[in-house]
C-alpha positions in Angstrom: 0.0 0.0 0.0 2.8 2.4 0.9 4.6 1.6 -2.3 1.4 2.3 -4.4 1.1 5.7 -2.7 4.7 6.5 -3.4 4.3 5.7 -7.1 1.1 7.8 -7.2 2.9 10.7 -5.6 5.8 10.5 -8.1 3.3 10.4 -11.0 1.7 13.6 -9.7 5.1 15.3 -9.5 5.8 14.4 -13.1 2.5 15.4 -14.6 1.4 18.4 -12.7 4.1 20.7 -14.0 3.3 19.6 -17.5 -0.3 20.4 -17.0 0.5 23.9 -15.8 2.9 24.5 -18.7 0.3 23.6 -21.3 -1.0 26.5 -23.4 -4.4 27.8 -22.4 -7.5 26.8 -24.4 -10.1 29.5 -24.9 -13.6 28.6 -25.8 -13.7 26.4 -28.9 -9.9 26.8 -29.6 -8.1 23.5 -29.4 -4.5 22.7 -28.3 -3.3 22.9 -31.9 -4.5 26.4 -32.3 -3.0 27.5 -29.0 0.4 26.0 -30.0 0.4 28.4 -33.0 1.6 31.1 -30.5 5.0 29.4 -30.5 5.5 29.9 -34.3 8.6 32.1 -34.8 8.0 35.8 -35.1 7.2 37.0 -38.6 5.6 33.7 -39.6 2.4 33.7 -37.5 -0.5 31.9 -38.9 -4.0 32.9 -37.9 -6.5 30.1 -37.8 -9.2 32.6 -36.9 -9.9 36.3 -36.6 -11.8 37.9 -33.8 -14.4 40.5 -34.9 -16.0 43.1 -32.6 -18.9 45.3 -33.8 -19.0 48.7 -32.1 -22.1 50.7 -33.0 -23.3 54.0 -31.5 -21.7 56.4 -29.0 -18.5 55.5 -27.3 -19.5 55.0 -23.7 -17.9 53.2 -20.7 -19.6 49.8 -21.5 -18.0 49.9 -25.0 -14.5 50.1 -23.4 -15.4 47.0 -21.3 -16.6 45.2 -24.4 -13.4 46.0 -26.3 -11.3 45.0 -23.4 -13.1 41.6 -23.2 -12.8 41.0 -26.9 -9.1 41.9 -27.1 -8.4 39.7 -24.1 -10.0 36.7 -25.8 -8.1 37.4 -29.1 -4.8 37.6 -27.1 -5.5 34.3 -25.4 -6.2 32.7 -28.8 -3.2 34.4 -30.5 -5.6 35.8 -33.2 -5.8 39.2 -34.7 -8.8 41.3 -33.8 -10.9 43.4 -36.2 -13.0 46.2 -34.6 -15.8 47.1 -37.1 -16.6 50.7 -36.1 -19.5 53.0 -36.7 -19.8 55.8 -34.2 -20.7 59.5 -34.1 -18.2 60.0 -31.2 -18.4 59.7 -27.5 -16.8 60.4 -24.1 -13.1 61.6 -24.1 -12.1 59.5 -21.1 -13.6 56.4 -22.5 -11.8 57.0 -25.8 -8.5 57.3 -23.9 -9.0 53.9 -22.3 -9.9 52.2 -25.6 -6.9 53.8 -27.5 -4.5 52.8 -24.7 -5.8 49.2 -24.9 -5.5 49.1 -28.7 -2.0 50.5 -28.7 -0.7 48.0 -26.1 -2.5 45.0 -27.5 -0.4 41.8 -27.9 -2.1 40.9 -31.2 -2.7 43.1 -34.3 -5.8 45.3 -34.0 -7.5 46.3 -37.2 -10.1 49.1 -37.1 -12.6 48.9 -40.0 -14.9 51.8 -40.4 -18.0 50.1 -41.8 -20.7 49.5 -43.1 -21.0 51.8 -46.1 -22.6 55.1 -45.0 -21.1 54.7 -41.5 -18.5 57.0 -39.9 -15.8 57.3 -37.4 -16.3 60.8 -36.0 -14.7 62.5 -33.0 -13.8 59.6 -30.7 -13.9 57.2 -33.6 -11.1 59.1 -35.3 -8.7 58.5 -32.4 -9.6 54.8 -32.2 -9.1 54.4 -36.0 -5.7 56.2 -36.0 -4.5 54.1 -33.1 -5.1 50.8 -34.8 -2.2 48.7 -36.3 -4.2 48.7 -39.6 -6.9 51.3 -40.3 -9.4 50.5 -43.0 -12.6 52.1 -44.4 -15.5 50.8 -46.4 -16.7 52.8 -49.5 -19.0 55.6 -48.6 -17.7 56.1 -45.0 -16.0 59.2 -43.5 -13.7 60.0 -40.7 -12.8 63.2 -38.7 -14.5 66.0 -36.9 -12.5 65.2 -33.8 -12.4 68.5 -32.0 -12.7 67.9 -28.3 -15.7 69.4 -26.5 -16.1 69.7 -22.7 -19.5 68.4 -21.6 -20.1 71.6 -19.5 -18.6 73.9 -22.1 -20.4 76.9 -20.6 -18.3 76.5 -17.5 -15.0 76.0 -19.2 -12.7 79.0 -19.6 -11.1 79.9 -23.0 -7.7 79.0 -21.6 -8.8 75.6 -20.3 -10.6 74.9 -23.6 -7.4 75.7 -25.5 -5.5 73.3 -23.2 -7.9 70.5 -24.0 -7.5 71.2 -27.7 -3.7 71.3 -27.5 -3.7 68.0 -25.6 -6.0 66.3 -28.1 -4.0 67.6 -31.1 -0.7 66.3 -29.6 -2.3 63.0 -28.8 -3.6 62.3 -32.2 -0.4 63.5 -33.8 1.6 61.1 -31.7 -0.7 58.2 -32.7 -0.4 59.1 -36.4 3.4 59.2 -36.1 3.4 55.9 -34.2 1.5 54.2 -37.0 3.2 56.0 -39.9 0.2 58.0 -41.0 -0.4 61.6 -42.1 0.0 63.5 -38.8 -0.9 66.9 -40.3 -4.2 65.5 -41.6 -5.0 63.9 -38.3 -4.2 67.1 -36.4 -6.4 69.1 -38.7 -9.3 66.8 -37.8 -8.8 68.0 -34.2 -8.0 71.6 -34.6 -10.3 72.5 -37.5 -12.9 69.7 -37.1 -12.1 68.5 -40.7 -13.7 65.4 -42.0 -12.5 63.1 -44.9 -14.1 60.6 -47.2 -12.8 57.1 -47.4 -11.1 58.0 -50.7 -9.5 61.2 -49.4 -8.3 59.4 -46.2 -6.7 56.6 -48.2 -5.0 58.9 -50.8 -3.6 61.2 -48.2 -2.3 58.5 -45.9 -4.7 58.7 -43.0 -5.8 55.1 -43.4 -4.2 52.0 -44.9 -6.9 50.1 -46.8 -10.3 50.5 -48.5 -12.4 47.3 -48.5 -16.0 46.7 -49.6 -16.7 44.1 -46.9 -15.1 42.0 -44.3 -14.0 39.1 -46.5 -12.4 41.6 -48.9 -10.7 43.2 -45.9 -9.2 39.9 -44.7 -7.9 39.2 -48.2 -6.2 42.6 -48.4 -4.7 42.1 -44.9 -3.1 38.8 -45.8 0.7 39.1 -45.9 0.8 42.6 -44.3 3.3 42.9 -41.4 2.6 45.1 -38.4 4.7 45.9 -35.3 3.3 45.3 -31.8 3.9 47.4 -28.7 6.8 45.3 -27.6 8.5 45.6 -31.0 7.6 42.2 -32.3 6.8 41.9 -36.0 3.6 40.1 -36.9 2.8 38.9 -40.4 -0.9 38.6 -40.9 -2.3 35.4 -42.5 -6.0 36.2 -42.7 -7.0 35.0 -46.2 -9.6 32.2 -45.6 -9.4 32.5 -41.8 -12.3 31.6 -39.6 -14.3 34.7 -38.5 -15.2 34.6 -34.8 -17.7 37.3 -34.0 -17.7 38.3 -30.3 -21.1 39.5 -29.3 -21.9 41.8 -26.4 -23.1 39.9 -23.3 -26.7 40.6 -22.2 -25.5 42.9 -19.4 -23.3 44.8 -21.9 -26.2 45.1 -24.3 -28.5 46.3 -21.6 -26.0 49.0 -20.3 -25.2 50.0 -23.9 -28.9 50.5 -24.6 -29.7 52.6 -21.6 -26.6 54.7 -22.0 -27.8 55.9 -25.3 -28.6 59.6 -24.7 -32.1 59.3 -26.2 -33.0 56.2 -24.2 -31.6 57.8 -21.0 -33.7 60.8 -21.6 -36.8 58.7 -22.1 -36.2 56.7 -19.0 -35.9 59.9 -16.9 -39.1 61.3 -18.4 -41.1 58.0 -18.1 -39.9 57.6 -14.5 -41.1 61.0 -13.5 -44.4 60.5 -15.3 -44.9 57.2 -13.4 -44.3 58.8 -10.0 -46.7 61.7 -10.9 -49.4 59.1 -11.8 -48.8 57.3 -8.5 -49.2 60.6 -6.6 -52.4 61.4 -8.4 -53.8 57.8 -8.0 -52.4 56.5 -4.7 -52.4 52.8 -4.4 -52.1 52.1 -8.1 -48.6 50.6 -7.3 -47.5 49.7 -10.8 -46.9 53.3 -12.0 -45.0 54.0 -8.9 -42.8 50.9 -9.1 -42.1 51.2 -12.8 -41.6 55.0 -12.5 -39.0 54.6 -9.7 -37.1 51.9 -11.6 -37.1 54.0 -14.8 -36.0 57.1 -12.9 -33.1 55.4 -11.2 -31.9 53.8 -14.5 -32.2 57.2 -16.2 -30.2 58.9 -13.5 -27.6 56.2 -13.7 -27.3 56.5 -17.5 -27.2 60.3 -17.4 -24.5 60.2 -14.7 -22.5 57.8 -16.9 -22.8 60.2 -19.8 -21.7 63.2 -17.8 -25.0 65.0 -18.4 -25.0 68.7 -17.5 -26.4 69.0 -14.0 -28.1 72.3 -14.7 -30.3 70.7 -17.4 -31.1 67.8 -15.1 -32.1 70.1 -12.2 -34.4 72.1 -14.6 -36.1 68.9 -15.6 -36.6 67.8 -12.0 -38.0 71.3 -11.2 -40.5 70.9 -14.1 -41.9 67.7 -12.6 -42.1 69.4 -9.2 -44.2 72.2 -10.8 -46.4 69.6 -12.5 -47.1 68.0 -9.1 -47.8 71.3 -7.5 -50.3 72.2 -10.2 -52.2 69.0 -9.5 -52.5 69.6 -5.8 -52.9 73.4 -5.9 -54.7 74.3 -9.1 -53.5 77.6 -10.5 -55.3 77.3 -13.8 -52.2 76.2 -15.7 -49.7 78.8 -14.4 -47.5 76.3 -12.6 -48.0 73.7 -15.3 -46.9 76.1 -18.1 -43.8 77.0 -16.1 -43.1 73.4 -15.6 -43.4 72.7 -19.4 -41.0 75.6 -20.2 -38.5 74.3 -17.6 -38.8 70.8 -19.1 -38.0 72.0 -22.6 -35.1 74.2 -21.5 -33.6 71.5 -19.3 -33.9 69.0 -22.2 -32.0 71.3 -24.5 -29.3 71.9 -21.9 -28.9 68.3 -20.8 -26.0 67.6 -23.1 -25.2 71.1 -24.1 -21.6 71.5 -25.3 -21.0 67.7 -25.0 -19.3 65.4 -27.6 -21.1 65.2 -31.0 -22.1 61.6 -30.3 -23.8 62.4 -27.0 -26.9 64.3 -27.9 -30.7 64.1 -27.4 -32.6 64.3 -30.7 -34.4 67.6 -31.1 -37.4 65.9 -32.7 -37.6 63.5 -29.7 -37.6 66.5 -27.3 -40.5 68.1 -29.2 -42.5 64.8 -29.3 -41.9 64.2 -25.5 -42.7 67.8 -24.6 -46.0 67.7 -26.5 -46.9 64.3 -25.1 -46.0 65.4 -21.5 -48.1 68.6 -22.0 -51.1 66.6 -23.1 -50.7 64.1 -20.2 -50.4 67.0 -17.8 -53.5 68.6 -19.2 -55.4 65.3 -18.8 -54.4 65.1 -15.2 -55.4 68.7 -14.4 -58.7 68.3 -16.2 -59.4 65.1 -14.2 -58.6 66.9 -11.0 -60.9 69.8 -11.9 -63.7 67.5 -12.8 -63.3 65.6 -9.6 -63.6 68.8 -7.6 -66.8 69.8 -9.4 -68.5 66.5 -8.9 -71.3 66.2 -6.2 -70.4 64.3 -3.1 -71.7 60.8 -3.6 -71.1 59.2 -0.2 -72.5 59.8 3.3 -75.4 62.2 4.2 -74.0 64.9 1.9 -74.4 62.5 -1.0 -78.2 62.4 -0.4 -78.8 66.0 -1.1 -81.4 66.3 -3.9 -82.5 62.7 -3.6 -86.2 61.8 -3.5 -87.3 60.0 -0.3 -90.7 58.5 0.8 -92.1 59.1 4.3 -92.4 56.0 6.4 -94.3 57.8 9.2 -96.0 61.1 9.1 -93.7 64.1 9.4 -95.2 66.5 12.0 -92.8 68.0 11.4 -90.4 65.0 12.3 -90.5 61.4 11.4 -88.9 58.6 9.4 -88.2 58.5 5.6 -86.8 55.9 3.3 -84.1 57.1 0.9 -81.8 54.9 -1.3 -83.0 51.9 0.7 -81.9 53.4 4.0 -84.1 54.6 6.9 -83.3 58.1 8.1 -84.8 60.5 10.7 -86.1 63.5 8.9 -87.6 66.9 9.6 -89.8 68.9 7.3 -87.9 72.2 7.1 -90.9 74.5 6.8 -92.7 72.8 9.8 -95.6 71.5 7.6 -97.2 68.1 8.2 -96.5 65.4 5.6 -98.6 62.2 5.6 -96.9 58.8 5.4 -96.3 57.5 1.9 -95.6 60.9 0.4 -92.6 61.8 -1.6 -90.2 64.4 -0.3 -86.9 65.8 -1.5 -83.8 65.9 0.7 -82.5 69.5 1.0 -79.7 69.1 3.5 -78.6 67.6 6.8 -78.7 68.5 10.5 -76.2 66.1 12.1 -77.6 62.6 11.5 -81.1 64.0 10.6 -82.2 64.9 7.1 -84.0 68.1 6.1 -86.7 67.5 3.5 -89.5 69.3 1.7 -92.6 68.0 0.0 -91.8 67.2 -3.6 -94.7 69.2 -5.0 -93.6 72.4 -3.3 -90.1 72.2 -4.8 -91.1 71.6 -8.4 
């Protein structure tokens, strides 16, 4: 028994180091693919190519997505293609993505696509930072002048510093990749934009490809230099395309951090809470409104929304509520609607080009909110004008029948209930006659003969 344990211990000592030294296997990649990492520099073969689709504004969740995709490509030893179509985004997030691309351990190709797409503002920095920059026909690049989110609070000197920093940054990236630094700097200082043809002819990008297969064919045989100085020859013709999708959580965060969606969430959340205040106990509007409001505030915080615009919108909802509970014939409501529109326009004032709320959406939401508010106020006015329908006050004007003679007091039957009553003029009313309730005296009704009231 002791000898068997000794043999087992020796076998463990022999095989455990080998297991630790084995190359990692990522997803569907097999050992053969992982071993390709050991091929001598300059002769790398890529059994597959990772592809990331980045659509819409550059927000923090996009940086997380790019980080995850590049990490997977590095583990597999495969080049990564970022198919980019963006109107721009947050400057800090752009810095994170660019730093990750520049220091990637595998080649990173940024492909501005599909046709009709663009790489504006933040997208320009990301494209210039790539080892290979490519564009599809009908795309454009540029307009990369940096804008502070709260531009109204930024001094001219500070704004100049931001511009100088961005210009130096994109110039250094262009020089690093051997691209036209003057053209890249003009995109920052003068907000210039270039078509795919202009960018290719003037050395701002490297390739022009109609689709992804054509791009992979054009990349084949091209040699790039990684951050550590290693040369990598791309072998992408016929390579397996592995598309990396966003996870459900990334998709959710990317959706709600769209400026238009964040704006709608904030508005719907406030409307839900207003409805709950007006109809207490409805529960669902309050719960849905609270969730929407919190998600909207989170998204706006992530997008660095201008706090002055946000406060104006919250003031608007406060004025709407005040109008419901203290009717001022629309004065508070009109002020609230004006504050709402002004706050909506200021919400992303001076922000990056890709972080904007659509003007048409603001108009539609403002009109809808005004109509909803008018409905609530109208319902409140109608409720105040309605006759009381419960208790003794609700019996005013009802027709009753005397159960006993009224001389001048007795019993009457009204709405199936027996009430003590008094004939208010002091006249005598026989039993079985119809009378009309004219008011109350404590728990006793005041009545008149029906024929005397018409």
